[in-house]
Structure formats: C-alpha cells, structure tokens
C-alpha positions, -999 to +999 in steps of 0.1 A: -214+365+229-197+353+261-210+321+277-235+321+303-245+302+331-277+311+345-291+301+377-326+290+358-319+282+324-284+265+329-260+271+299-266+296+272-251+296+240-258+320+210-280+299+179-248+290+158-225+287+189-203+250+187-173+241+200-154+220+175-117+204+183-095+177+181-108+148+205-080+137+229-095+100+228-104+095+188-081+121+174-111+134+149-117+169+151-156+168+160-182+192+172-184+188+212-217+188+232-218+200+263-231+172+288-224+182+324-221+221+342-216+230+377-241+243+399-246+277+394-257+282+430-221+268+441-200+290+418-223+320+429-212+312+468-179+309+461-166+331+430-135+309+418-116+322+389-122+294+368-151+267+357-147+229+343-170+219+320-176+183+305-185+179+270-191+153+248-173+147+214-202+135+188-174+115+168-170+086+198-190+101+226-161+100+250-162+130+279-140+158+270-131+185+297-127+218+295-118+247+315-131+281+312-116+314+330-150+337+345-154+369+333-177+384+356-205+373+382-239+385+384-269+382+406-283+350+392-254+340+364-222+340+356-202+350+326-172+328+312-149+339+286-152+320+253-116+310+255-109+278+272-083+255+282-081+216+269-075+196+302-062+167+281-049+172+246-044+146+217-013+127+217+011+139+189+024+112+166+056+111+145+075+086+131+095+076+161+109+048+143+133+064+123+146+085+151+182+074+167+173+060+200+181+089+224+166+114+203+135+092+205+133+091+241+143+129+245+110+137+217+086+114+231+091+129+265+090+163+248+057+152+232+044+141+266+050+177+281+031+192+250+004+169+256-004+184+289+002+216+287+036+220+302+052+243+277+085+250+295+094+217+301+082+207+262+110+238+257+135+222+277+128+185+262+131+202+231+165+216+234+178+182+245+163+164+216+180+187+192+213+184+209+210+149+207+201+153+171+230+173+159+251+144+176+239+116+155+239+136+125+277+138+129+301+167+114+277+194+099+246+183+113+241+212+132+242+232+107+222+214+083+198+213+108+197+249+111+194+255+074+158+229+076+147+254+098+153+285+083+138+271+052+108+261+074+107+297+087+103+310+049+077+285+036+056+293+067+059+327+066+069+332+101+085+364+111+122+370+127+104+383+163+085+353+160+103+330+152+132+344+175+125+318+210+125+288+184+159+296+179+168+302+209+155+268+221+173+245+191+204+264+184+211+294+210+205+282+244+235+266+262+220+264+300+185+258+315+187+293+322+192+310+284+155+293+276+130+315+268+096+310+286+073+298+261+035+312+255+010+285+236+013+294+203+051+299+205+049+262+217+031+249+190+054+266+166+085+249+182+065+218+179+056+218+140+092+236+131+113+205+152+087+180+142+096+192+102+136+194+111+137+157+124+115+146+091+140+162+069+171+147+087+159+113+100+126+100+083+124+113+049+160+095+045+150+063+061+118+059+043+138+065+012+165+044+020+139+016+029+119+022-002+149+017-026+157-015-004+125-028-012+127-020-051+163-037-056+147-064-038+117-072-063+145-061-090+168-090-079+138-113-075+120-106-111+158-112-125+165-141-105+129-157-122+140-146-155+174-166-147+158-195-137+130-199-169+160-191-196 
C-alpha cells in the first residue's frame, strides 16, 4: 500500500504499516512515529516531485527527516511511494586508531561522503583511502589487499557482475574519469568491503599486537613478583 496524504484525514497508512530504521542520533534501530506532515492543500497547489516529513525516533525522541517521491496527485489527496531517502544518516564507526594517519584522514572523509548520500564522492575517497593503504602496507601490500577482498566476496556470496564496480574503484581505476557511477546499493557494498579489508590488514594486526604486549607485561610482572618472594 502506498502512503496517502489526505486533505481531510491527514496521513493514511495500513494498519501494519511502520517505518523502522537506524536513528542518526542514537544509532538504535527503532520504530519511527510520524510527527509533522506538509499541508495537503499546498501540495495539491504546487505539485512538488518530492515531499518531506518529520518522524520521531521512538528510542530517543529525536526528529528524523525523510523524503518521499510523489506517485500521483488526486483531487483531495497525494499518493507517495513507500521508498524514502534518509536526509540524515547515522555516522559510520570504525577503529580509526589502527589505521595509518594518511589512510585515516582519507577514510574519515569517505565515510562523511557516504553518510551524506554523496556516493560518487564516496567512491573517489575510497580509491584514495585504498591507494594510501597499499603504500603503507609496503611491497606486496596491493596483492594482499586484493586477496582479502576476493575472500570477502566469496564469504558474502556476491556475484562477479555486482562486484565489478567495487574492484574497479579499489584496484582498476587510475584516474577519476575511470571511476564507475555507484548506486546506493553498490556504495553500501563498497563500504563494507573496504571496512573488512582495512580490518584484516590493519585493525586485526593492531589488536593482536596490543593484546600480546599486555599478556607479556603481566607475565613479566608475575615473574618479577615470584622472583622477589623467593
């Protein structure tokens, strides 16, 4: 069922119609309650292509702004498509402290582009982030990173056609002109693949190294205590 904005009855939804998404403020996946809708009379007068509405996050009560495309105009109502665009997206999190400094700068900007729905700018910053990472990994780093994304593709069961733009962004595009135009879905796949690659190449190693250092420290402390008491 489409979403209906009626001149007399306001917002009309099916009995089980609900919107749930990850709140951009509290990062909790929660139900969104309609809070503010536009005047139907104004919509019928001006015939906009899109309509914005404000929802309230049931978890933290913050206002969440969504944009809907108009399906059709009636005499006393406006029908909207159910799909919507989140005007504010939750900030993506990552263990940045384990990344090389330059790679961290590029990847933070990439995530900012993604959160603001600038998917092709996101692709460009992903390419710069990946290139920086290959340089930091040293000789053989590019090949190692490629092996990691091939493993990720296999684990996730992504077919070659869907995965082709991701490979192009991360390995095959030498200039901006060679970057593919990404859809929202492709950008989401690229994000998760790049996060996984960085985790395998930097975060996993950093966490393991830190954990081993802590283990050695406590072993040495215990050995010292035993030697003192002997």
